[in-house]
C-alpha positions as CSV (number, residue, x, y, z in Angstrom):
1,M,53.9,57.0,-97.9
2,P,50.9,57.4,-95.5
3,M,47.8,58.6,-97.2
4,I,45.1,60.0,-94.9
5,N,41.4,60.4,-96.1
6,V,39.1,62.7,-94.2
7,Q,35.4,62.9,-95.0
8,M,33.5,65.6,-93.1
9,F,30.6,67.9,-93.5
10,E,31.0,70.8,-95.8
11,G,31.4,74.4,-94.2
12,R,34.7,74.3,-92.8
13,T,37.1,77.6,-93.5
14,I,40.5,77.3,-95.1
15,E,42.1,78.1,-91.9
16,Q,40.3,75.2,-90.3
17,R,41.5,73.1,-93.0
18,R,44.9,74.4,-93.0
19,K,45.1,73.6,-89.1
20,L,43.7,70.0,-89.7
21,A,46.3,69.2,-92.3
22,K,49.2,70.4,-90.2
23,E,48.0,68.8,-87.0
24,L,47.5,65.4,-89.0
25,T,50.6,65.6,-90.6
26,D,52.6,66.4,-87.4
27,A,50.8,63.4,-85.4
28,T,51.5,61.2,-88.4
29,C,55.2,62.0,-88.5
30,R,55.4,61.5,-84.6
31,A,53.7,58.2,-84.6
32,L,55.4,56.6,-87.8
33,G,58.9,58.4,-87.8
34,C,58.3,59.9,-91.2
35,T,58.9,63.2,-92.8
36,P,56.2,65.6,-93.5
37,E,56.8,65.4,-97.2
38,A,55.9,61.7,-97.0
39,V,52.4,62.4,-95.8
40,Q,49.3,63.2,-98.2
41,I,46.0,64.0,-96.9
42,I,42.7,64.2,-98.9
43,L,40.0,66.4,-97.4
44,T,36.4,65.7,-99.0
45,D,33.3,67.7,-98.1
46,V,30.1,65.8,-98.0
47,K,26.7,67.3,-98.0
48,K,24.4,66.5,-94.9
49,E,22.0,64.9,-97.4
50,N,24.5,62.5,-98.6
51,W,25.5,61.0,-95.2
52,A,23.3,58.9,-93.1
53,D,23.6,57.2,-89.7
54,A,21.2,54.7,-88.2
55,G,19.2,54.9,-91.6
56,K,18.4,58.6,-91.2
57,L,20.0,61.4,-93.2
58,F,22.1,64.1,-91.3
59,S,19.9,66.7,-93.2
60,D,16.7,65.5,-91.8
C-alpha cells in the first residue's frame, strides 16, 4: 500500500488539496499498477518559521 507524505507551507485551499490528492493518487496508480483504494496521502502544513533552507528560515 503506497503511503505518500507531502509537507508544504500552509495556506492552500481545500480545492487545491483535493486536486493534489487526486493527481497524486492517479499518478501513483499509473506508475505502480495499484487501485486508488490502495493509496494513502498525508498532507502536512508547515509554518514558514518552522522550515529553513541553507540555514535561513523561510519566514525571514
